C-alpha positions as CSV (number, residue, x, y, z in Angstrom):
1,M,24.7,67.2,7.9
2,N,27.5,66.7,10.5
3,I,30.3,64.8,8.7
4,S,31.9,63.7,12.0
5,K,28.7,62.0,13.2
6,F,28.2,60.5,9.8
7,I,31.7,58.9,9.8
8,K,31.2,57.8,13.4
9,S,28.0,56.0,12.4
10,F,30.1,53.7,10.1
11,G,32.3,52.9,13.0
12,Y,29.2,51.9,15.1
13,A,27.9,49.8,12.2
14,F,31.3,47.9,11.8
15,K,31.3,47.4,15.6
16,G,27.9,45.8,15.3
17,I,29.1,43.5,12.4
18,F,32.1,42.4,14.4
19,A,29.9,41.8,17.5
20,A,27.5,39.7,15.4
21,L,30.5,37.6,14.0
22,R,31.1,36.5,17.6
23,Q,27.8,34.7,17.5
24,Q,27.9,31.0,16.7
25,N,24.9,31.1,14.3
26,M,26.4,34.1,12.4
27,R,29.7,32.1,11.9
28,V,27.7,29.2,10.5
29,H,25.9,31.6,8.0
30,V,29.2,33.2,7.0
31,L,30.8,29.8,6.4
32,A,27.8,28.9,4.2
33,V,28.2,32.1,2.3
34,L,31.9,31.4,1.8
35,V,31.1,27.9,0.5
36,V,28.5,29.3,-1.9
37,V,30.9,31.9,-3.2
38,V,33.6,29.3,-3.9
39,V,31.1,26.9,-5.6
40,G,29.7,29.8,-7.6
41,W,33.2,30.9,-8.7
42,Y,34.1,27.3,-9.6
43,F,31.0,26.8,-11.7
44,S,31.2,30.3,-13.3
45,I,27.6,31.2,-12.5
46,S,26.0,34.0,-14.5
47,K,25.7,37.6,-13.3
48,T,22.0,37.1,-12.7
49,E,22.8,34.1,-10.5
50,W,25.4,36.1,-8.6
51,L,22.9,38.9,-8.0
52,I,20.4,36.4,-6.6
53,I,23.1,34.8,-4.4
54,V,24.2,38.1,-3.1
55,L,20.7,39.2,-2.3
56,I,19.7,36.0,-0.5
57,C,22.9,35.8,1.4
58,T,22.6,39.4,2.5
59,L,19.0,38.8,3.6
60,V,20.0,35.8,5.7
61,I,23.0,37.6,7.3
62,S,20.9,40.7,7.9
63,L,18.0,38.8,9.5
64,E,20.5,36.9,11.7
65,M,21.9,40.3,12.9
66,I,18.4,41.7,13.6
67,N,17.6,38.5,15.5
68,S,20.7,38.8,17.6
69,A,20.0,42.4,18.3
70,L,16.4,41.7,19.3
71,E,17.6,38.8,21.6
72,T,20.2,41.0,23.2
73,L,17.8,43.9,23.8
74,A,15.1,41.5,25.1
75,D,17.6,39.9,27.5
76,A,18.8,43.3,28.7
77,F,15.2,44.5,29.5
78,H,13.8,41.3,30.7
79,P,16.5,38.8,31.8
80,D,14.0,36.5,33.5
81,Q,12.0,34.1,31.3
82,N,8.9,35.7,29.9
83,P,6.5,34.1,27.5
84,L,6.1,37.3,25.4
85,V,9.8,37.8,25.2
86,G,10.2,34.2,24.3
87,K,7.5,34.5,21.6
88,A,9.3,37.6,20.1
89,K,12.6,35.7,20.0
90,D,11.0,32.7,18.4
91,I,9.4,34.9,15.7
92,A,12.7,36.5,14.9
93,A,14.4,33.1,14.8
94,G,11.6,31.9,12.5
95,A,12.3,34.8,10.1
96,V,16.0,33.7,9.9
97,L,15.0,30.1,9.3
98,L,12.6,31.0,6.5
99,A,15.3,33.1,4.8
100,A,17.8,30.2,5.2
101,I,15.3,27.7,3.7
102,A,14.8,30.1,0.8
103,A,18.6,30.3,0.4
104,L,18.9,26.5,0.3
105,I,16.1,26.3,-2.3
106,I,17.9,29.0,-4.4
107,A,21.2,27.2,-4.1
108,G,19.5,24.0,-5.2
109,I,18.0,25.7,-8.2
110,I,21.3,27.4,-9.2
111,F,23.7,24.5,-8.4
112,G,21.4,21.5,-8.5
113,N,22.1,20.4,-12.1
114,R,25.8,21.4,-12.0
115,I,26.9,19.3,-9.1
116,P,25.8,15.9,-10.4
117,E,27.5,16.7,-13.7
118,F,30.7,17.6,-11.8
119,L,30.6,14.4,-9.8
120,I,29.9,12.2,-12.8
121,G,32.5,13.9,-15.0
């Protein structure tokens, strides 16, 4: 294994993360993750709940990055409107939406009974 190439691959990966962070949708997802982390910390959620939060947040962020990569690649190879390219983009966006809905459901399960208790006192 070439160590130099291995180390360079991390640089490329971080370059991709920073490129994704320039996308509006990614910034919305990152903001949601930050809110969930603060709320989780405030309510002292369990280790198991943290594991679930980390997994679902990673899934949403990763799918958003894959979606952005697919859109960028599709636009590079076919900049004009094309029904098949549009369909592929819609499917990828649908995957992100499904993961985001799952994240909302999980957040509701984990925080649902804690927030009313906090608001009532």
